[in-house]
C-alpha positions as a LaTeX table, in Angstrom:
\begin{tabular}{lrrr}
\hline
Residue & $x$ (\AA) & $y$ (\AA) & $z$ (\AA) \\
\hline
Met1 & 90.16 & 98.18 & 90.15 \\
Ile2 & 88.16 & 95.01 & 89.73 \\
Arg3 & 84.92 & 95.40 & 87.75 \\
Arg4 & 82.99 & 92.17 & 87.46 \\
Thr5 & 79.38 & 91.01 & 87.48 \\
Leu6 & 78.09 & 89.20 & 90.55 \\
Leu7 & 77.88 & 86.00 & 88.51 \\
Gln8 & 81.60 & 86.34 & 87.74 \\
Val9 & 82.41 & 87.23 & 91.35 \\
Ser10 & 80.54 & 84.21 & 92.65 \\
Thr11 & 82.65 & 81.93 & 90.46 \\
Met12 & 85.91 & 83.64 & 91.40 \\
Cys13 & 85.36 & 83.44 & 95.16 \\
Glu14 & 83.32 & 80.21 & 95.26 \\
Ser15 & 80.25 & 81.82 & 96.81 \\
Ser16 & 76.57 & 81.07 & 96.45 \\
Phe17 & 75.12 & 82.09 & 93.08 \\
Pro18 & 73.30 & 85.41 & 92.87 \\
Thr19 & 69.63 & 85.35 & 91.97 \\
Lys20 & 68.80 & 85.58 & 88.27 \\
Asp21 & 67.94 & 89.29 & 88.45 \\
Gln22 & 71.20 & 90.03 & 90.33 \\
Gln23 & 73.63 & 88.14 & 88.10 \\
Lys24 & 74.43 & 91.09 & 85.81 \\
Ile25 & 74.90 & 93.61 & 88.62 \\
Glu26 & 78.47 & 94.88 & 88.44 \\
Ile27 & 80.71 & 95.63 & 91.38 \\
Ser28 & 83.41 & 98.28 & 91.06 \\
Gly29 & 86.17 & 97.79 & 93.59 \\
Val30 & 86.25 & 96.00 & 96.93 \\
Ser31 & 86.14 & 97.37 & 100.46 \\
Ile32 & 86.60 & 95.79 & 103.89 \\
Asp33 & 86.08 & 99.08 & 105.76 \\
Thr34 & 82.84 & 101.07 & 105.67 \\
Arg35 & 84.78 & 104.24 & 106.55 \\
Thr36 & 86.49 & 104.19 & 103.14 \\
Leu37 & 83.82 & 102.33 & 101.15 \\
Asn38 & 82.80 & 103.89 & 97.84 \\
Lys39 & 79.53 & 103.56 & 95.98 \\
Gly40 & 79.49 & 100.42 & 93.85 \\
Asn41 & 82.03 & 98.53 & 95.99 \\
Leu42 & 81.67 & 94.90 & 96.98 \\
Tyr43 & 81.67 & 94.98 & 100.79 \\
Val44 & 83.62 & 92.13 & 102.38 \\
Pro45 & 83.08 & 91.98 & 106.17 \\
Ile46 & 86.14 & 90.52 & 107.90 \\
Val47 & 85.95 & 88.80 & 111.28 \\
Gly48 & 88.86 & 89.50 & 113.64 \\
Asp49 & 89.69 & 88.82 & 117.27 \\
Arg50 & 88.08 & 92.05 & 118.43 \\
Phe51 & 85.80 & 93.07 & 115.58 \\
Asn52 & 83.24 & 91.69 & 113.17 \\
Gly53 & 82.66 & 93.54 & 109.91 \\
His54 & 79.22 & 91.96 & 109.55 \\
Gln55 & 78.03 & 94.35 & 112.25 \\
Phe56 & 78.58 & 97.29 & 109.88 \\
Val57 & 76.66 & 96.00 & 106.89 \\
Gln58 & 73.91 & 98.62 & 107.27 \\
Leu59 & 76.53 & 101.36 & 106.94 \\
Ala60 & 77.81 & 99.67 & 103.80 \\
Ile61 & 74.28 & 99.59 & 102.37 \\
Glu62 & 73.74 & 103.27 & 103.24 \\
Lys63 & 76.99 & 104.23 & 101.53 \\
Gly64 & 75.99 & 102.50 & 98.30 \\
Ala65 & 77.70 & 99.12 & 98.32 \\
Ala66 & 76.67 & 97.09 & 95.27 \\
Ala67 & 76.75 & 93.74 & 97.06 \\
Val68 & 78.09 & 92.01 & 100.14 \\
Leu69 & 79.85 & 88.75 & 100.90 \\
Trp70 & 78.43 & 87.04 & 103.98 \\
Lys71 & 79.95 & 84.34 & 106.15 \\
Arg72 & 77.67 & 81.34 & 106.24 \\
Asn73 & 77.32 & 81.02 & 110.02 \\
Glu74 & 76.79 & 84.75 & 110.69 \\
Pro75 & 73.16 & 85.56 & 111.65 \\
Asn76 & 70.82 & 88.03 & 109.98 \\
Pro77 & 72.16 & 88.39 & 106.42 \\
Pro78 & 70.60 & 91.52 & 104.85 \\
Leu79 & 68.57 & 89.61 & 102.28 \\
Gly80 & 66.20 & 91.82 & 100.33 \\
Gln81 & 68.24 & 94.96 & 101.09 \\
Ile82 & 71.32 & 94.23 & 98.99 \\
Pro83 & 72.62 & 91.31 & 96.90 \\
Val84 & 74.22 & 88.81 & 99.30 \\
Leu85 & 76.76 & 86.17 & 98.28 \\
Ile86 & 77.23 & 83.49 & 100.95 \\
Val87 & 80.74 & 82.11 & 101.55 \\
Asp88 & 82.31 & 79.77 & 104.08 \\
Asp89 & 84.89 & 82.35 & 105.13 \\
Thr90 & 85.09 & 85.98 & 103.97 \\
Leu91 & 88.88 & 86.16 & 104.38 \\
Leu92 & 89.44 & 83.10 & 102.19 \\
Ala93 & 86.87 & 84.45 & 99.75 \\
Ile94 & 88.61 & 87.80 & 99.23 \\
Gln95 & 91.93 & 85.98 & 98.82 \\
Ser96 & 90.41 & 83.67 & 96.21 \\
Leu97 & 88.79 & 86.61 & 94.42 \\
Ala98 & 92.15 & 88.42 & 94.31 \\
Ala99 & 94.08 & 85.37 & 93.10 \\
Asn100 & 91.64 & 84.75 & 90.26 \\
Tyr101 & 91.52 & 88.42 & 89.29 \\
Arg102 & 95.32 & 88.50 & 89.09 \\
Leu103 & 95.25 & 85.52 & 86.69 \\
Gln104 & 92.85 & 87.39 & 84.43 \\
Leu105 & 95.13 & 90.43 & 84.10 \\
Asn106 & 97.87 & 90.90 & 81.53 \\
Val107 & 100.19 & 92.48 & 84.09 \\
Thr108 & 103.78 & 91.91 & 85.20 \\
Val109 & 103.80 & 91.44 & 88.96 \\
Ile110 & 106.97 & 92.19 & 90.92 \\
Gly111 & 106.82 & 90.87 & 94.47 \\
Ile112 & 109.09 & 92.36 & 97.13 \\
Thr113 & 109.96 & 91.02 & 100.56 \\
Gly114 & 112.88 & 91.41 & 102.97 \\
Ser115 & 113.74 & 92.40 & 106.52 \\
Asn116 & 114.56 & 96.01 & 105.60 \\
Gly117 & 114.05 & 98.21 & 102.60 \\
Lys118 & 110.82 & 96.66 & 101.27 \\
Thr119 & 108.85 & 99.90 & 101.25 \\
Ser120 & 111.70 & 102.11 & 100.06 \\
Thr121 & 112.50 & 99.68 & 97.24 \\
Lys122 & 108.82 & 99.43 & 96.34 \\
Asp123 & 108.53 & 103.21 & 96.12 \\
Met124 & 111.75 & 103.60 & 94.14 \\
Leu125 & 110.90 & 100.79 & 91.71 \\
Ala126 & 107.33 & 101.96 & 91.08 \\
Glu127 & 108.52 & 105.54 & 90.50 \\
Cys128 & 111.13 & 104.29 & 88.06 \\
Leu129 & 108.83 & 101.91 & 86.15 \\
Ser130 & 106.20 & 104.63 & 85.79 \\
Lys131 & 108.54 & 106.46 & 83.40 \\
Gln132 & 107.82 & 103.78 & 80.78 \\
Phe133 & 104.86 & 101.70 & 81.94 \\
Lys134 & 101.47 & 102.16 & 83.56 \\
Thr135 & 102.42 & 101.17 & 87.10 \\
Gln136 & 100.62 & 100.56 & 90.38 \\
Lys137 & 102.09 & 99.67 & 93.76 \\
Thr138 & 101.11 & 98.61 & 97.26 \\
Gln139 & 99.68 & 101.61 & 99.08 \\
Gly140 & 100.90 & 102.28 & 102.61 \\
Asn141 & 101.57 & 99.09 & 104.53 \\
Leu142 & 98.95 & 96.88 & 102.83 \\
Asn143 & 101.40 & 93.99 & 102.65 \\
Asn144 & 99.75 & 91.18 & 104.63 \\
His145 & 97.04 & 88.52 & 104.16 \\
Leu146 & 94.45 & 91.29 & 103.67 \\
Gly147 & 96.62 & 94.00 & 102.20 \\
Val148 & 97.93 & 91.95 & 99.28 \\
Pro149 & 94.46 & 90.88 & 98.05 \\
Leu150 & 93.29 & 94.50 & 98.34 \\
Thr151 & 96.32 & 95.60 & 96.34 \\
Leu152 & 95.62 & 93.04 & 93.61 \\
Leu153 & 91.92 & 93.89 & 93.49 \\
Gly154 & 92.84 & 97.56 & 93.14 \\
Leu155 & 94.76 & 96.98 & 89.91 \\
Glu156 & 93.26 & 98.47 & 86.76 \\
Glu157 & 92.70 & 96.21 & 83.77 \\
Asp158 & 95.31 & 98.07 & 81.72 \\
Thr159 & 98.01 & 98.24 & 84.39 \\
Glu160 & 101.30 & 96.99 & 82.95 \\
Met161 & 103.46 & 96.77 & 86.10 \\
Ala162 & 102.33 & 95.95 & 89.64 \\
Val163 & 104.85 & 96.31 & 92.48 \\
Val164 & 103.52 & 94.27 & 95.39 \\
Glu165 & 105.07 & 94.39 & 98.85 \\
Met166 & 104.84 & 91.22 & 100.94 \\
Gly167 & 105.31 & 91.27 & 104.71 \\
Met168 & 105.24 & 88.49 & 107.26 \\
Ser169 & 105.58 & 87.62 & 110.91 \\
Asp170 & 105.72 & 83.83 & 110.68 \\
Leu171 & 106.53 & 80.92 & 108.41 \\
Gly172 & 103.99 & 80.20 & 105.68 \\
Glu173 & 102.74 & 83.76 & 105.30 \\
Ile174 & 104.91 & 84.79 & 102.34 \\
Glu175 & 104.05 & 81.49 & 100.64 \\
Leu176 & 100.35 & 82.38 & 100.84 \\
Leu177 & 100.94 & 85.87 & 99.44 \\
Ser178 & 103.22 & 84.70 & 96.66 \\
Lys179 & 100.80 & 82.02 & 95.49 \\
Met180 & 98.09 & 84.67 & 95.45 \\
Ala181 & 100.09 & 87.30 & 93.53 \\
Lys182 & 101.94 & 84.91 & 91.18 \\
Pro183 & 104.92 & 87.25 & 90.69 \\
Asp184 & 106.91 & 87.28 & 87.46 \\
Ile185 & 109.84 & 88.73 & 89.39 \\
Ala186 & 110.51 & 88.14 & 93.09 \\
Ile187 & 112.84 & 90.37 & 95.13 \\
Ile188 & 114.42 & 89.69 & 98.52 \\
Thr189 & 115.92 & 93.01 & 99.63 \\
Asn190 & 117.94 & 91.60 & 102.55 \\
Ile191 & 117.89 & 89.43 & 105.64 \\
Gly192 & 118.01 & 91.08 & 109.06 \\
Glu193 & 117.00 & 90.65 & 112.67 \\
Ala194 & 113.39 & 91.81 & 112.28 \\
His195 & 110.97 & 89.06 & 113.42 \\
Leu196 & 113.56 & 87.18 & 115.44 \\
Gly197 & 110.98 & 87.20 & 118.23 \\
Asp198 & 108.54 & 85.29 & 116.04 \\
Leu199 & 110.89 & 83.08 & 114.04 \\
Gly200 & 113.67 & 82.43 & 116.52 \\
Ser201 & 116.68 & 82.38 & 114.19 \\
Ile202 & 118.17 & 84.04 & 111.12 \\
Arg203 & 117.95 & 80.68 & 109.29 \\
Asn204 & 114.20 & 80.65 & 109.82 \\
Ile205 & 113.98 & 84.23 & 108.56 \\
Val206 & 115.85 & 83.19 & 105.40 \\
Gln207 & 113.43 & 80.28 & 104.98 \\
Ala208 & 110.43 & 82.57 & 105.44 \\
Lys209 & 111.66 & 85.13 & 102.89 \\
Leu210 & 112.50 & 82.44 & 100.34 \\
Glu211 & 108.85 & 81.41 & 100.37 \\
Ile212 & 108.38 & 84.21 & 97.84 \\
Ile213 & 109.45 & 81.75 & 95.13 \\
Ser214 & 106.47 & 79.51 & 95.96 \\
Gly215 & 104.26 & 81.41 & 93.56 \\
Leu216 & 106.97 & 82.67 & 91.20 \\
Gln217 & 106.04 & 82.05 & 87.59 \\
Lys218 & 107.88 & 79.30 & 85.75 \\
Asn219 & 111.03 & 80.82 & 84.25 \\
Gly220 & 110.53 & 83.84 & 86.48 \\
Thr221 & 113.39 & 85.82 & 88.02 \\
Leu222 & 114.55 & 85.91 & 91.64 \\
Ile223 & 116.55 & 89.05 & 92.51 \\
Tyr224 & 118.23 & 88.73 & 95.89 \\
Asn225 & 120.80 & 90.37 & 98.16 \\
Gly226 & 123.97 & 88.39 & 97.55 \\
Asp227 & 125.86 & 90.11 & 100.37 \\
His228 & 124.04 & 87.91 & 102.89 \\
Val229 & 125.91 & 84.59 & 103.04 \\
Leu230 & 123.04 & 82.49 & 104.41 \\
Leu231 & 120.59 & 83.87 & 101.85 \\
Ala232 & 123.03 & 83.40 & 98.97 \\
Gly233 & 123.65 & 79.81 & 100.02 \\
Ala234 & 119.95 & 79.08 & 100.33 \\
Val235 & 119.27 & 80.55 & 96.88 \\
Glu236 & 122.03 & 78.44 & 95.36 \\
Ala237 & 120.35 & 75.34 & 96.77 \\
Val238 & 117.01 & 76.20 & 95.14 \\
Asp239 & 116.32 & 73.70 & 92.38 \\
Glu240 & 113.68 & 75.52 & 90.39 \\
Glu241 & 113.35 & 76.67 & 86.78 \\
Ile242 & 114.03 & 80.29 & 87.63 \\
Lys243 & 116.62 & 82.92 & 86.81 \\
Lys244 & 118.71 & 84.12 & 89.75 \\
Leu245 & 120.29 & 87.58 & 89.96 \\
Ala246 & 122.33 & 88.81 & 92.93 \\
Phe247 & 122.86 & 92.44 & 93.89 \\
Gly248 & 124.84 & 94.08 & 96.67 \\
Leu249 & 128.02 & 95.91 & 97.57 \\
Glu250 & 130.29 & 92.88 & 97.14 \\
Thr251 & 131.99 & 92.43 & 93.76 \\
Leu252 & 130.75 & 88.84 & 93.34 \\
Asn253 & 127.22 & 90.11 & 92.75 \\
Ala254 & 125.90 & 90.56 & 89.20 \\
Tyr255 & 124.80 & 94.08 & 90.17 \\
His256 & 127.34 & 95.86 & 92.35 \\
Pro257 & 128.17 & 99.56 & 92.40 \\
Val258 & 131.20 & 101.71 & 91.86 \\
Ile259 & 130.39 & 104.65 & 94.13 \\
Glu260 & 131.41 & 108.01 & 92.69 \\
Glu261 & 130.00 & 110.34 & 95.32 \\
Met262 & 127.89 & 110.08 & 98.47 \\
Asp263 & 126.52 & 112.82 & 100.73 \\
Pro264 & 123.47 & 113.28 & 103.01 \\
Tyr265 & 121.22 & 114.30 & 100.15 \\
Gly266 & 122.12 & 111.60 & 97.66 \\
Ser267 & 124.63 & 109.44 & 95.87 \\
Ser268 & 125.99 & 108.81 & 92.40 \\
Phe269 & 127.35 & 105.51 & 91.19 \\
Thr270 & 127.82 & 103.27 & 88.20 \\
Ile271 & 127.22 & 99.55 & 87.81 \\
Ala272 & 130.53 & 97.72 & 87.60 \\
Asn273 & 129.56 & 95.67 & 84.54 \\
Asp274 & 128.16 & 98.75 & 82.74 \\
Pro275 & 130.19 & 101.82 & 83.73 \\
Thr276 & 128.88 & 104.02 & 80.91 \\
Ile277 & 125.78 & 105.19 & 82.80 \\
Leu278 & 126.04 & 107.30 & 85.94 \\
Tyr279 & 123.04 & 106.80 & 88.22 \\
Lys280 & 122.05 & 109.42 & 90.79 \\
Ile281 & 119.57 & 109.05 & 93.63 \\
Pro282 & 118.32 & 111.82 & 95.94 \\
Leu283 & 118.69 & 109.61 & 99.02 \\
Gly284 & 121.66 & 109.35 & 101.37 \\
Gly285 & 123.41 & 106.23 & 102.65 \\
Lys286 & 124.91 & 103.05 & 101.20 \\
His287 & 121.71 & 101.16 & 102.02 \\
Gln288 & 119.84 & 103.37 & 99.54 \\
Ile289 & 122.42 & 102.59 & 96.86 \\
Val290 & 121.75 & 98.90 & 97.50 \\
Asn291 & 118.01 & 99.55 & 97.15 \\
Ala292 & 118.71 & 101.33 & 93.86 \\
Leu293 & 120.67 & 98.31 & 92.60 \\
Thr294 & 117.55 & 96.24 & 93.17 \\
Val295 & 115.53 & 98.70 & 91.12 \\
Ile296 & 118.04 & 98.68 & 88.26 \\
Ala297 & 118.08 & 94.88 & 88.18 \\
Ala298 & 114.27 & 94.58 & 88.15 \\
Ala299 & 113.72 & 97.40 & 85.66 \\
Thr300 & 116.33 & 95.90 & 83.34 \\
Glu301 & 114.60 & 92.51 & 83.55 \\
Val302 & 111.30 & 93.96 & 82.33 \\
Gly303 & 113.05 & 95.59 & 79.37 \\
Met304 & 113.11 & 99.17 & 80.57 \\
Asp305 & 115.32 & 101.59 & 78.68 \\
Lys306 & 118.44 & 102.41 & 80.72 \\
Ser307 & 118.12 & 106.15 & 80.19 \\
Arg308 & 114.62 & 105.97 & 81.65 \\
Ile309 & 115.88 & 103.96 & 84.61 \\
Gln310 & 118.47 & 106.67 & 85.14 \\
Ala311 & 115.83 & 109.41 & 84.91 \\
Gly312 & 113.45 & 107.54 & 87.20 \\
Leu313 & 116.02 & 107.06 & 89.95 \\
Ala314 & 116.97 & 110.73 & 89.84 \\
Tyr315 & 113.55 & 111.76 & 91.14 \\
Val316 & 112.50 & 108.90 & 93.41 \\
Arg317 & 110.45 & 109.61 & 96.52 \\
Ile318 & 109.87 & 107.28 & 99.45 \\
Thr319 & 107.08 & 106.86 & 101.97 \\
Ser320 & 107.03 & 109.29 & 104.91 \\
Met321 & 108.66 & 108.44 & 108.26 \\
Arg322 & 111.38 & 106.49 & 106.46 \\
Asn323 & 114.58 & 108.55 & 106.22 \\
Glu324 & 112.33 & 111.56 & 105.68 \\
Ile325 & 114.37 & 114.77 & 105.81 \\
Thr326 & 112.57 & 117.84 & 107.17 \\
Gln327 & 114.18 & 121.26 & 107.20 \\
Thr328 & 113.09 & 123.84 & 109.77 \\
Asp329 & 114.38 & 127.38 & 110.22 \\
Lys330 & 116.72 & 126.11 & 112.94 \\
Tyr331 & 117.76 & 122.53 & 112.14 \\
Thr332 & 117.39 & 119.41 & 110.00 \\
Ile333 & 115.37 & 116.41 & 111.19 \\
Ile334 & 115.72 & 112.91 & 109.76 \\
Asn335 & 112.43 & 111.20 & 110.58 \\
Asp336 & 112.89 & 107.41 & 110.52 \\
Thr337 & 110.29 & 106.50 & 113.10 \\
Tyr338 & 108.22 & 103.92 & 111.23 \\
Lys339 & 110.27 & 100.87 & 112.15 \\
Ser340 & 113.68 & 99.91 & 113.46 \\
Asn341 & 115.90 & 96.88 & 113.80 \\
Pro342 & 119.68 & 96.56 & 114.22 \\
Ser343 & 120.53 & 96.58 & 110.52 \\
Ser344 & 118.39 & 99.59 & 109.71 \\
Ala345 & 119.48 & 101.48 & 112.84 \\
Ile346 & 123.15 & 101.00 & 111.94 \\
Ala347 & 122.46 & 102.10 & 108.35 \\
Ala348 & 120.69 & 105.22 & 109.67 \\
Leu349 & 123.67 & 106.09 & 111.90 \\
Glu350 & 126.08 & 105.67 & 109.00 \\
Ala351 & 123.91 & 107.95 & 106.86 \\
Leu352 & 123.90 & 110.54 & 109.67 \\
Tyr353 & 127.71 & 110.49 & 109.73 \\
Leu354 & 127.73 & 111.68 & 106.10 \\
Trp355 & 126.61 & 115.15 & 107.16 \\
Pro356 & 129.36 & 117.82 & 107.27 \\
Ala357 & 131.65 & 117.63 & 110.28 \\
His358 & 131.01 & 121.24 & 111.37 \\
Leu359 & 127.30 & 120.56 & 111.98 \\
Gln360 & 126.09 & 119.34 & 115.37 \\
Lys361 & 124.78 & 115.79 & 114.97 \\
Ile362 & 122.37 & 114.15 & 117.40 \\
Ala363 & 120.96 & 110.61 & 117.27 \\
Val364 & 117.73 & 109.74 & 119.08 \\
Leu365 & 117.29 & 105.96 & 119.13 \\
Gly366 & 114.27 & 104.21 & 120.61 \\
Asp367 & 113.66 & 100.56 & 121.38 \\
Met368 & 113.77 & 98.01 & 118.56 \\
Gln369 & 111.01 & 95.46 & 119.07 \\
Asp370 & 110.39 & 91.84 & 118.10 \\
Leu371 & 114.02 & 90.75 & 118.55 \\
Gly372 & 113.26 & 87.79 & 120.80 \\
Glu373 & 115.80 & 86.44 & 123.26 \\
Gln374 & 118.59 & 88.43 & 121.61 \\
Asp375 & 116.99 & 91.82 & 122.25 \\
Val376 & 119.51 & 92.94 & 124.90 \\
Ser377 & 122.61 & 91.87 & 122.97 \\
Leu378 & 121.32 & 93.41 & 119.73 \\
His379 & 120.68 & 96.76 & 121.43 \\
His380 & 124.26 & 96.58 & 122.72 \\
His381 & 125.37 & 95.82 & 119.18 \\
Val382 & 123.83 & 99.02 & 117.83 \\
Gly383 & 125.64 & 100.95 & 120.57 \\
Ser384 & 128.95 & 99.67 & 119.19 \\
Phe385 & 128.33 & 101.66 & 115.99 \\
Val386 & 128.09 & 104.98 & 117.83 \\
Asp387 & 131.12 & 106.96 & 116.63 \\
Ala388 & 132.20 & 109.57 & 119.18 \\
Glu389 & 134.14 & 111.47 & 116.51 \\
Lys390 & 131.15 & 111.79 & 114.18 \\
Leu391 & 128.30 & 112.15 & 116.69 \\
Asp392 & 127.86 & 114.92 & 119.25 \\
Tyr393 & 125.06 & 113.46 & 121.38 \\
Leu394 & 123.18 & 110.19 & 121.70 \\
Phe395 & 119.71 & 110.00 & 123.24 \\
Thr396 & 118.06 & 106.64 & 123.82 \\
Phe397 & 114.45 & 105.99 & 124.78 \\
Gly398 & 112.75 & 102.91 & 126.21 \\
Pro399 & 113.71 & 100.04 & 128.53 \\
Leu400 & 115.75 & 98.14 & 125.93 \\
Ser401 & 117.63 & 101.12 & 124.53 \\
Val402 & 119.37 & 101.62 & 127.85 \\
His403 & 121.71 & 98.87 & 126.62 \\
Thr404 & 122.50 & 100.88 & 123.48 \\
Ala405 & 123.41 & 103.83 & 125.71 \\
Asp406 & 125.49 & 101.63 & 128.03 \\
His407 & 127.59 & 100.34 & 125.15 \\
Ala408 & 127.97 & 103.80 & 123.61 \\
Arg409 & 129.43 & 105.11 & 126.88 \\
Arg410 & 132.42 & 102.80 & 126.36 \\
Thr411 & 133.69 & 105.12 & 123.62 \\
Met412 & 131.66 & 108.30 & 124.18 \\
Ser413 & 131.84 & 110.49 & 127.30 \\
Ala414 & 128.90 & 110.04 & 129.69 \\
Glu415 & 127.87 & 113.71 & 129.46 \\
Arg416 & 127.10 & 113.18 & 125.75 \\
Val417 & 124.94 & 110.07 & 126.21 \\
Phe418 & 121.44 & 110.33 & 127.69 \\
His419 & 118.82 & 107.68 & 128.38 \\
Tyr420 & 115.17 & 108.47 & 129.10 \\
Glu421 & 111.96 & 106.66 & 129.89 \\
Asp422 & 109.98 & 109.93 & 129.81 \\
Lys423 & 109.48 & 111.32 & 126.30 \\
Gln424 & 108.71 & 114.87 & 127.40 \\
Gln425 & 111.79 & 115.13 & 129.60 \\
Met426 & 113.90 & 113.81 & 126.74 \\
Ser427 & 112.42 & 116.39 & 124.39 \\
Tyr428 & 113.26 & 119.21 & 126.82 \\
Gln429 & 116.85 & 117.98 & 127.08 \\
Ile430 & 117.24 & 117.68 & 123.31 \\
Gln431 & 115.98 & 121.21 & 122.77 \\
Ser432 & 118.25 & 122.58 & 125.51 \\
Ile433 & 121.42 & 121.47 & 123.72 \\
Leu434 & 120.40 & 122.03 & 120.08 \\
Glu435 & 122.63 & 124.32 & 118.08 \\
Ser436 & 121.64 & 126.27 & 115.00 \\
Asn437 & 121.71 & 124.04 & 111.86 \\
Ala438 & 121.95 & 120.84 & 113.93 \\
Val439 & 121.05 & 117.52 & 112.29 \\
Ile440 & 118.84 & 115.21 & 114.38 \\
Leu441 & 118.20 & 111.56 & 113.49 \\
Ile442 & 115.13 & 110.10 & 115.19 \\
Lys443 & 114.66 & 106.34 & 114.78 \\
Ala444 & 112.71 & 103.67 & 116.64 \\
Ser445 & 110.14 & 100.93 & 116.26 \\
Arg446 & 106.67 & 102.23 & 115.47 \\
Ala447 & 105.26 & 101.43 & 118.92 \\
Met448 & 107.64 & 103.93 & 120.54 \\
Lys449 & 105.83 & 106.80 & 118.77 \\
Leu450 & 108.94 & 108.93 & 118.45 \\
Glu451 & 107.26 & 110.83 & 115.63 \\
Glu452 & 105.84 & 112.86 & 118.52 \\
Ile453 & 109.36 & 114.21 & 119.11 \\
Val454 & 109.57 & 115.07 & 115.40 \\
Glu455 & 106.24 & 116.90 & 115.55 \\
Glu456 & 107.32 & 118.93 & 118.56 \\
Leu457 & 110.66 & 119.87 & 117.02 \\
Val458 & 108.93 & 120.92 & 113.82 \\
Gly459 & 106.48 & 122.91 & 115.91 \\
Glu460 & 103.36 & 121.04 & 114.84 \\
Lys461 & 102.45 & 119.66 & 118.25 \\
Glu462 & 103.41 & 119.86 & 121.91 \\
Leu463 & 103.98 & 116.71 & 123.92 \\
Gln464 & 101.30 & 116.10 & 126.53 \\
Gln465 & 102.12 & 115.84 & 130.23 \\
\hline
\end{tabular}
């Protein structure tokens, strides 16, 4: 994590200068939350729509903060209690501090964005790189205008590889993050329907994701999903001094797989242009193979030994609530309740279909949010991928998912398709039809809180009336 004197900090974030006796005081790490603040941290109070971190400065002092940034127009700075550096805006200050700290590090930064697969790819790539390099990655979902600076400021001085996830909800946001992180390699995992509600069209989503090249180092590398026609065309039109590498299932891509074997617990494949190495991943579904291609491309670019890439992929782990398989005494649960959009929901269904035919298979699909004016048609679209021969029951939950159920009933008998607005009633119905060794996929946007169904099925928690 960042360790700098207050004099250095003041220069990096363009604050007021510390007093002469405070200039050599060193901060160790940065915190924006007094609940997780550690002794020696620089406390940066952020002002939001419904909160003001300046109100918690006394807690920061009590917990041992070394210094505090303070917004110029906020009253009652704690002068005399703790070193105070005055700034025009604490958000801009922490972003400036992070950008300057990144420039001082001898680290290779790999930035990742995309509609789906950002977090899984981040986890897989960091796990793989750690077999050869000292590697750090974005923790949790710290991928926005605050999360990225916190990620950068959390890097150790001797970190060799930093895998930085970049999220967005509007145009201009990825540009800000990329210019802050200055990636050596930029990855666009794919283009999907997520954020249609904010951006209005797939073309705008492509434009937003391509902003990742705004901060890409000169002669850096852009690794992108070449299966998406609009993205591939947009990348071709980019007139920058960068290297471009495409990955995907289509044979035109520089990195495309020859799949040897695929089952619910994993896949094995080779790369078409280098068939001598068999890669194995402990994750099911073609979408995970595509994520692994991204990892191989990026790891190869940084000079990683292929045998170590192979070993790294064999033991990858991904963040919980994303295709997380839980085995109970009675059945198998696939917990994919962190987010959902049409592309990822279809991929999850196709992964579910890989399970053996003799096992009962149940899909529980909740509403997909932030799809804009196309929300109804896109829920119908997901319903068209329900395969009556490979799925025993479909449960849908939420006002939009009724359209998924309606479409599924065109090919699946009505007594096998259920729609609910009441989570507890749905849970009762699911449990009433479960067979021994059943496989249950549970997927929805985060706001639907379908992890509560997972918890009840696992036996950790009962749903409340």
